[in-house]
mmCIF file of the C-alpha atoms, coordinates in Angstrom:
data_MODEL
# 
_entry.id   MODEL 
# 
loop_
_atom_site.group_PDB 
_atom_site.id 
_atom_site.type_symbol 
_atom_site.label_atom_id 
_atom_site.label_alt_id 
_atom_site.label_comp_id 
_atom_site.label_asym_id 
_atom_site.label_entity_id 
_atom_site.label_seq_id 
_atom_site.pdbx_PDB_ins_code 
_atom_site.Cartn_x 
_atom_site.Cartn_y 
_atom_site.Cartn_z 
_atom_site.occupancy 
_atom_site.B_iso_or_equiv 
_atom_site.pdbx_formal_charge 
_atom_site.auth_seq_id 
_atom_site.auth_comp_id 
_atom_site.auth_asym_id 
_atom_site.auth_atom_id 
_atom_site.pdbx_PDB_model_num 
ATOM 1  C CA . MET A 1 1  ? 0.000  0.000  0.000   1.00 0.00 ? 1  MET A CA 1 
ATOM 2  C CA . GLU A 1 2  ? 1.300  3.419  -0.922  1.00 0.00 ? 2  GLU A CA 1 
ATOM 3  C CA . SER A 1 3  ? 1.807  6.121  1.626   1.00 0.00 ? 3  SER A CA 1 
ATOM 4  C CA . GLY A 1 4  ? -0.101 9.380  1.272   1.00 0.00 ? 4  GLY A CA 1 
ATOM 5  C CA . PRO A 1 5  ? 2.718  11.518 -0.155  1.00 0.00 ? 5  PRO A CA 1 
ATOM 6  C CA . GLU A 1 6  ? 3.799  8.761  -2.548  1.00 0.00 ? 6  GLU A CA 1 
ATOM 7  C CA . ALA A 1 7  ? 0.268  8.336  -3.898  1.00 0.00 ? 7  ALA A CA 1 
ATOM 8  C CA . PHE A 1 8  ? -0.112 12.105 -4.279  1.00 0.00 ? 8  PHE A CA 1 
ATOM 9  C CA . ALA A 1 9  ? 3.182  12.347 -6.163  1.00 0.00 ? 9  ALA A CA 1 
ATOM 10 C CA . GLY A 1 10 ? 2.207  9.429  -8.389  1.00 0.00 ? 10 GLY A CA 1 
ATOM 11 C CA . VAL A 1 11 ? -1.118 11.004 -9.311  1.00 0.00 ? 11 VAL A CA 1 
ATOM 12 C CA . ALA A 1 12 ? 0.508  14.397 -9.892  1.00 0.00 ? 12 ALA A CA 1 
ATOM 13 C CA . PHE A 1 13 ? 3.206  12.931 -12.154 1.00 0.00 ? 13 PHE A CA 1 
ATOM 14 C CA . ALA A 1 14 ? 0.709  10.795 -14.083 1.00 0.00 ? 14 ALA A CA 1 
ATOM 15 C CA . LEU A 1 15 ? -1.728 13.679 -14.629 1.00 0.00 ? 15 LEU A CA 1 
ATOM 16 C CA . PHE A 1 16 ? 1.033  16.044 -15.705 1.00 0.00 ? 16 PHE A CA 1 
ATOM 17 C CA . GLY A 1 17 ? 2.483  13.480 -18.122 1.00 0.00 ? 17 GLY A CA 1 
ATOM 18 C CA . ALA A 1 18 ? -0.904 12.666 -19.619 1.00 0.00 ? 18 ALA A CA 1 
ATOM 19 C CA . GLY A 1 19 ? -1.762 16.349 -19.955 1.00 0.00 ? 19 GLY A CA 1 
ATOM 20 C CA . LEU A 1 20 ? 1.570  17.058 -21.619 1.00 0.00 ? 20 LEU A CA 1 
ATOM 21 C CA . LEU A 1 21 ? 1.021  14.255 -24.121 1.00 0.00 ? 21 LEU A CA 1 
ATOM 22 C CA . VAL A 1 22 ? -2.507 15.438 -24.945 1.00 0.00 ? 22 VAL A CA 1 
ATOM 23 C CA . TRP A 1 23 ? -1.367 19.047 -25.314 1.00 0.00 ? 23 TRP A CA 1 
ATOM 24 C CA . THR A 1 24 ? 1.502  18.000 -27.595 1.00 0.00 ? 24 THR A CA 1 
ATOM 25 C CA . GLY A 1 25 ? -0.848 15.945 -29.736 1.00 0.00 ? 25 GLY A CA 1 
ATOM 26 C CA . VAL A 1 26 ? -3.236 18.880 -30.140 1.00 0.00 ? 26 VAL A CA 1 
ATOM 27 C CA . CYS A 1 27 ? -0.402 21.257 -31.059 1.00 0.00 ? 27 CYS A CA 1 
ATOM 28 C CA . VAL A 1 28 ? 1.124  18.865 -33.577 1.00 0.00 ? 28 VAL A CA 1 
ATOM 29 C CA . ARG A 1 29 ? -2.238 18.054 -35.135 1.00 0.00 ? 29 ARG A CA 1 
ATOM 30 C CA . SER A 1 30 ? -3.165 21.704 -35.568 1.00 0.00 ? 30 SER A CA 1 
ATOM 31 C CA . GLY A 1 31 ? 0.292  22.604 -36.913 1.00 0.00 ? 31 GLY A CA 1 
ATOM 32 C CA . GLU A 1 32 ? 1.238  24.960 -34.087 1.00 0.00 ? 32 GLU A CA 1 
ATOM 33 C CA . ARG A 1 33 ? 4.650  25.116 -32.476 1.00 0.00 ? 33 ARG A CA 1 
ATOM 34 C CA . VAL A 1 34 ? 5.030  23.172 -29.254 1.00 0.00 ? 34 VAL A CA 1 
ATOM 35 C CA . ALA A 1 35 ? 7.662  25.571 -27.880 1.00 0.00 ? 35 ALA A CA 1 
ATOM 36 C CA . ASP A 1 36 ? 8.788  29.048 -28.941 1.00 0.00 ? 36 ASP A CA 1 
ATOM 37 C CA . GLY A 1 37 ? 12.243 29.309 -30.461 1.00 0.00 ? 37 GLY A CA 1 
ATOM 38 C CA . VAL A 1 38 ? 12.564 25.593 -31.176 1.00 0.00 ? 38 VAL A CA 1 
ATOM 39 C CA . SER A 1 39 ? 11.931 23.714 -34.398 1.00 0.00 ? 39 SER A CA 1 
ATOM 40 C CA . ARG A 1 40 ? 8.634  21.832 -34.538 1.00 0.00 ? 40 ARG A CA 1 
ATOM 41 C CA . SER A 1 41 ? 10.202 18.388 -34.752 1.00 0.00 ? 41 SER A CA 1 
ATOM 42 C CA . THR A 1 42 ? 12.621 18.985 -31.866 1.00 0.00 ? 42 THR A CA 1 
ATOM 43 C CA . GLY A 1 43 ? 9.939  20.502 -29.650 1.00 0.00 ? 43 GLY A CA 1 
ATOM 44 C CA . ALA A 1 44 ? 7.495  17.690 -30.353 1.00 0.00 ? 44 ALA A CA 1 
ATOM 45 C CA . ALA A 1 45 ? 10.101 14.973 -29.813 1.00 0.00 ? 45 ALA A CA 1 
ATOM 46 C CA . LEU A 1 46 ? 11.319 16.375 -26.501 1.00 0.00 ? 46 LEU A CA 1 
ATOM 47 C CA . THR A 1 47 ? 7.804  17.019 -25.243 1.00 0.00 ? 47 THR A CA 1 
ATOM 48 C CA . LEU A 1 48 ? 6.733  13.482 -26.140 1.00 0.00 ? 48 LEU A CA 1 
ATOM 49 C CA . LEU A 1 49 ? 9.826  12.087 -24.419 1.00 0.00 ? 49 LEU A CA 1 
ATOM 50 C CA . PHE A 1 50 ? 9.256  14.022 -21.200 1.00 0.00 ? 50 PHE A CA 1 
ATOM 51 C CA . GLY A 1 51 ? 5.493  13.451 -21.223 1.00 0.00 ? 51 GLY A CA 1 
ATOM 52 C CA . THR A 1 52 ? 6.060  9.710  -21.481 1.00 0.00 ? 52 THR A CA 1 
ATOM 53 C CA . LEU A 1 53 ? 8.734  9.860  -18.788 1.00 0.00 ? 53 LEU A CA 1 
ATOM 54 C CA . PHE A 1 54 ? 6.392  11.683 -16.375 1.00 0.00 ? 54 PHE A CA 1 
ATOM 55 C CA . LEU A 1 55 ? 3.521  9.301  -17.118 1.00 0.00 ? 55 LEU A CA 1 
ATOM 56 C CA . VAL A 1 56 ? 5.652  6.187  -16.569 1.00 0.00 ? 56 VAL A CA 1 
ATOM 57 C CA . THR A 1 57 ? 7.124  7.630  -13.364 1.00 0.00 ? 57 THR A CA 1 
ATOM 58 C CA . GLY A 1 58 ? 3.649  8.407  -12.041 1.00 0.00 ? 58 GLY A CA 1 
ATOM 59 C CA . CYS A 1 59 ? 2.409  4.906  -12.819 1.00 0.00 ? 59 CYS A CA 1 
ATOM 60 C CA . TRP A 1 60 ? 5.511  3.400  -11.215 1.00 0.00 ? 60 TRP A CA 1 
ATOM 61 C CA . LEU A 1 61 ? 4.922  5.394  -8.033  1.00 0.00 ? 61 LEU A CA 1 
ATOM 62 C CA . LEU A 1 62 ? 1.332  4.135  -7.868  1.00 0.00 ? 62 LEU A CA 1 
ATOM 63 C CA . LEU A 1 63 ? 2.334  0.458  -8.090  1.00 0.00 ? 63 LEU A CA 1 
# 
């Protein structure tokens, strides 16, 4: 059983990662830049990488 702070951190990480992935998908689909001052492919790749990393970390904390 998870402790309170560990469960809170897991939910926070998972929600942030999922939100980041959804936001990146919407930006890429509509053709907007994901980040200012960065090429579209680099911004999308890094955002997808970190979104996945946050989501996996959140799920790992909830196990």
